[in-house]
C-alpha positions as CSV (number, residue, x, y, z in Angstrom):
1,M,26.3,-13.3,-4.8
2,P,25.4,-10.8,-2.0
3,R,21.8,-9.8,-1.6
4,Y,20.6,-6.3,-0.7
5,F,17.4,-4.7,0.7
6,L,16.4,-1.4,-0.8
7,H,14.4,0.9,1.5
8,L,12.5,3.4,-0.6
9,A,9.4,5.6,-1.1
10,Y,7.6,6.8,-4.1
11,R,4.8,9.1,-5.3
12,G,2.4,6.9,-7.2
13,A,0.8,9.5,-9.6
14,P,3.5,9.3,-12.4
15,F,3.6,5.5,-12.5
16,H,1.4,2.7,-13.7
17,G,1.8,0.9,-10.5
18,W,4.8,-1.0,-9.1
19,Q,5.1,-4.1,-11.3
20,I,6.8,-4.1,-14.6
21,Q,4.3,-3.9,-17.5
22,P,5.1,-3.8,-21.2
23,G,5.0,-0.3,-22.6
24,Q,4.4,1.3,-19.2
25,T,6.4,3.3,-16.8
26,T,6.3,1.5,-13.4
27,V,8.3,2.0,-10.2
28,Q,10.0,-1.4,-10.6
29,S,11.0,-0.7,-14.2
30,V,12.6,2.6,-13.3
31,I,14.7,1.2,-10.4
32,E,15.7,-1.9,-12.4
33,D,17.0,0.4,-15.2
34,A,18.9,2.4,-12.7
35,L,20.5,-0.6,-11.0
36,T,21.3,-2.2,-14.4
37,K,23.1,0.9,-15.5
38,L,25.1,1.2,-12.3
39,T,26.0,-2.6,-11.9
40,R,26.5,-3.0,-15.7
41,R,24.6,-6.2,-15.6
42,P,20.8,-7.1,-15.6
43,T,19.6,-6.5,-12.0
44,P,16.0,-7.5,-11.3
45,I,14.3,-6.5,-8.1
46,V,11.6,-8.2,-6.1
47,G,9.3,-6.0,-4.1
48,A,7.5,-6.6,-0.8
49,G,4.2,-6.0,-2.7
50,R,2.5,-4.6,-5.8
51,T,0.8,-1.3,-5.6
52,D,-1.7,-0.2,-8.2
53,A,-1.5,2.8,-10.5
54,G,-1.5,6.0,-8.5
55,V,-1.0,4.4,-5.1
56,N,1.8,5.8,-3.0
57,A,4.4,4.2,-0.8
58,S,6.0,6.0,2.1
59,M,7.8,2.7,2.7
60,M,8.6,0.0,0.2
61,V,11.2,-2.7,0.4
62,A,12.7,-4.6,-2.5
63,H,15.7,-7.0,-2.8
64,F,18.3,-7.5,-5.6
65,D,21.5,-9.4,-6.0
66,A,24.7,-7.7,-7.1
67,P,28.5,-8.1,-6.7
68,A,28.6,-4.8,-4.8
69,P,25.9,-2.3,-3.7
70,P,25.5,0.9,-5.8
71,S,25.5,4.1,-3.7
72,V,22.1,5.6,-2.6
73,R,23.1,8.9,-4.2
74,A,23.9,7.2,-7.6
75,I,20.5,5.3,-7.7
76,N,18.6,8.5,-6.8
77,S,20.3,10.5,-9.4
78,I,19.0,8.2,-12.1
79,C,15.5,7.4,-10.6
80,G,14.4,11.1,-10.5
81,N,12.4,13.1,-8.0
82,D,9.3,10.8,-7.7
83,I,11.3,7.9,-6.1
84,A,13.5,8.2,-3.0
85,I,16.0,5.5,-2.2
86,Y,16.8,5.7,1.6
87,S,19.2,2.8,2.1
88,V,20.9,-0.2,0.5
89,T,21.5,-2.9,3.2
90,E,23.1,-6.3,2.8
91,V,21.0,-9.1,4.1
92,H,21.4,-12.9,4.2
93,P,21.4,-14.6,0.7
94,Q,18.0,-16.2,1.1
95,A,16.3,-13.0,2.4
96,H,13.1,-12.3,0.5
97,A,11.4,-8.9,0.5
98,R,8.0,-10.4,-0.2
99,F,7.8,-13.8,1.4
100,D,9.7,-12.8,4.6
101,A,7.5,-9.8,5.5
102,T,5.5,-10.5,8.6
103,S,3.1,-7.5,8.3
104,R,2.2,-4.6,6.1
105,T,0.5,-1.3,7.0
106,Y,-1.5,1.0,4.8
107,H,-2.8,4.5,5.4
108,Y,-5.7,6.1,3.6
109,R,-5.8,9.9,4.1
110,A,-9.1,11.9,4.2
111,L,-9.3,15.7,4.5
112,T,-11.9,17.3,6.9
113,A,-11.4,20.8,5.4
114,R,-10.6,22.3,2.0
115,S,-6.9,22.7,1.3
116,P,-5.4,23.7,-2.2
117,F,-2.1,22.2,-1.0
118,L,-3.2,18.7,0.0
119,N,-5.5,17.7,-2.9
120,D,-2.9,15.5,-4.4
121,L,-2.1,13.8,-1.0
122,A,-5.5,13.0,0.4
123,W,-9.2,12.6,-0.5
124,R,-11.7,15.1,0.5
125,P,-15.4,14.0,1.1
126,V,-18.1,16.4,-0.1
127,K,-19.9,16.2,3.3
128,P,-18.5,15.5,6.8
129,L,-18.3,11.8,7.8
130,D,-19.2,10.1,11.0
131,Y,-15.8,8.7,12.0
132,E,-17.1,7.2,15.2
133,A,-19.5,5.0,13.3
134,M,-16.8,4.2,10.8
135,N,-14.5,3.0,13.7
136,R,-17.3,0.8,15.1
137,A,-17.6,-0.9,11.7
138,A,-13.7,-1.1,11.3
139,A,-13.5,-2.8,14.7
140,I,-15.0,-5.9,13.1
141,L,-12.1,-6.4,10.7
142,P,-9.6,-7.9,13.1
143,H,-12.2,-10.6,14.0
144,I,-12.7,-11.9,10.5
145,T,-10.4,-13.8,8.1
146,D,-12.3,-14.1,4.7
147,F,-12.0,-10.8,2.8
148,T,-13.7,-12.0,-0.4
149,S,-16.1,-9.0,-0.3
150,F,-13.2,-6.6,-0.6
151,A,-11.1,-8.6,-3.2
152,K,-10.6,-7.5,-6.8
153,L,-12.8,-9.7,-9.0
154,H,-10.9,-12.2,-11.2
155,S,-7.6,-11.7,-9.5
156,D,-4.9,-14.4,-9.4
157,A,-4.9,-14.6,-5.6
158,R,-4.9,-18.3,-4.4
159,T,-6.8,-17.4,-1.2
160,N,-8.8,-14.5,0.2
161,I,-7.7,-15.2,3.8
162,C,-6.0,-12.4,5.6
163,H,-5.4,-11.6,9.3
164,V,-5.9,-8.0,10.2
165,T,-4.4,-6.8,13.5
166,H,-5.4,-3.1,13.5
167,A,-8.0,-1.1,11.6
168,R,-8.9,2.4,12.8
169,W,-9.5,6.0,11.8
170,D,-7.5,8.6,13.7
171,P,-6.6,12.4,13.4
172,D,-3.7,13.0,11.0
173,P,-1.1,15.5,12.0
174,L,0.2,15.6,8.4
175,T,-3.0,16.8,6.8
176,G,-5.1,17.9,9.8
177,G,-7.7,15.5,8.6
178,M,-8.3,11.7,9.4
179,T,-6.3,8.7,8.4
180,F,-7.4,5.1,8.2
181,T,-4.6,2.8,9.3
182,I,-4.9,-0.9,8.6
183,T,-2.3,-3.6,9.4
184,A,-2.4,-7.2,8.2
185,D,-0.1,-10.1,7.4
186,R,-1.2,-9.8,3.7
187,F,-3.5,-7.8,1.6
188,L,-5.5,-8.6,-1.6
189,R,-5.5,-6.4,-4.7
190,N,-7.8,-3.4,-4.1
191,M,-8.6,-4.6,-0.6
192,V,-7.8,-1.4,1.3
193,R,-9.6,0.9,-1.1
194,A,-12.7,-1.4,-1.1
195,I,-12.7,-1.5,2.7
196,V,-12.4,2.3,2.9
197,G,-15.1,2.8,0.3
198,T,-17.5,0.6,2.3
199,L,-16.6,2.4,5.6
200,V,-17.3,5.7,3.9
201,D,-20.8,4.4,3.2
202,V,-21.1,3.9,7.0
203,G,-19.8,7.4,7.6
204,R,-22.4,8.8,5.2
205,G,-25.2,7.0,7.1
206,K,-26.0,4.8,4.1
207,L,-24.8,1.6,5.9
208,S,-25.0,0.4,9.5
209,T,-22.5,-1.5,11.4
210,E,-24.7,-4.6,11.1
211,G,-24.9,-3.9,7.3
212,F,-21.1,-3.7,7.1
213,R,-20.9,-7.1,8.9
214,D,-23.6,-8.5,6.4
215,I,-21.4,-7.4,3.5
216,I,-18.5,-9.3,4.9
217,D,-20.6,-12.4,5.4
218,A,-21.9,-12.2,1.8
219,R,-18.4,-12.8,0.4
220,D,-19.4,-10.9,-2.7
221,R,-17.4,-7.9,-4.0
222,C,-20.5,-6.5,-5.7
223,A,-22.1,-6.1,-2.2
224,A,-19.4,-3.8,-0.9
225,G,-18.7,-0.1,-1.5
226,T,-17.0,1.7,-4.4
227,S,-13.2,1.5,-4.5
228,M,-11.7,4.7,-3.4
229,P,-9.3,6.9,-5.5
230,P,-5.7,5.7,-5.4
231,H,-3.9,9.0,-4.7
232,A,-4.8,9.0,-1.0
233,L,-3.5,5.5,-0.3
234,Y,0.0,4.8,1.0
235,L,1.9,1.6,1.7
236,A,3.3,2.9,5.0
237,R,5.2,0.1,6.8
238,I,6.6,-3.4,6.2
239,T,8.1,-5.6,9.0
240,Y,10.6,-8.3,9.0
241,P,11.9,-10.6,11.7
242,Y,15.5,-9.8,10.9
243,W,15.7,-6.4,9.4
244,N,14.5,-2.8,10.3
245,A,14.5,0.2,8.1
């Protein structure tokens, strides 16, 4: 049976995360219900990752098998306004949205000024942050591999080893604030929000660059900063060796 990649985006606030959970409305459950109605057969999907409750995705990829692809317009008409399907593309039968991904990129958006229009899109610190100091600390991340200090406690991850290739705060033309961009081959649950929370401690002057490195070396989640709110986090890009959105 043919296999297809879905290229989509979603606003995280209305959903209890990506993954199907009993009694909860999730992104996966809404899309699977739509595909099942359109294909008239059970149509499970496999996503490139699992975002937590409230986390957004400006790009997500999922695969499914079906005799023929439903139209993008038909899927969107059922999924509602908080999910946007951009394309349905046939791929080779063994293509896997999760295991074949070679990198993932997340954005965490922070405001630098009050805005009544952006409160649901970004996080606003109470006081200004020292982003230069935060970038000095973030520059450490591509040089380590063990991210235990930023891993959710009691998760089902088999390893806390990740390979970060980019981690930096830059001006954000969308919000007029600053955005943290981080790219890696894989991410642990809650990892980005824990890293950002610890970098914010650096930006507030509560933690030095050396202290940030000590937290990493401690391999202890309790040593790191508070996990940041989910509404400002976006899964932004996923790459594959054989497919481009």
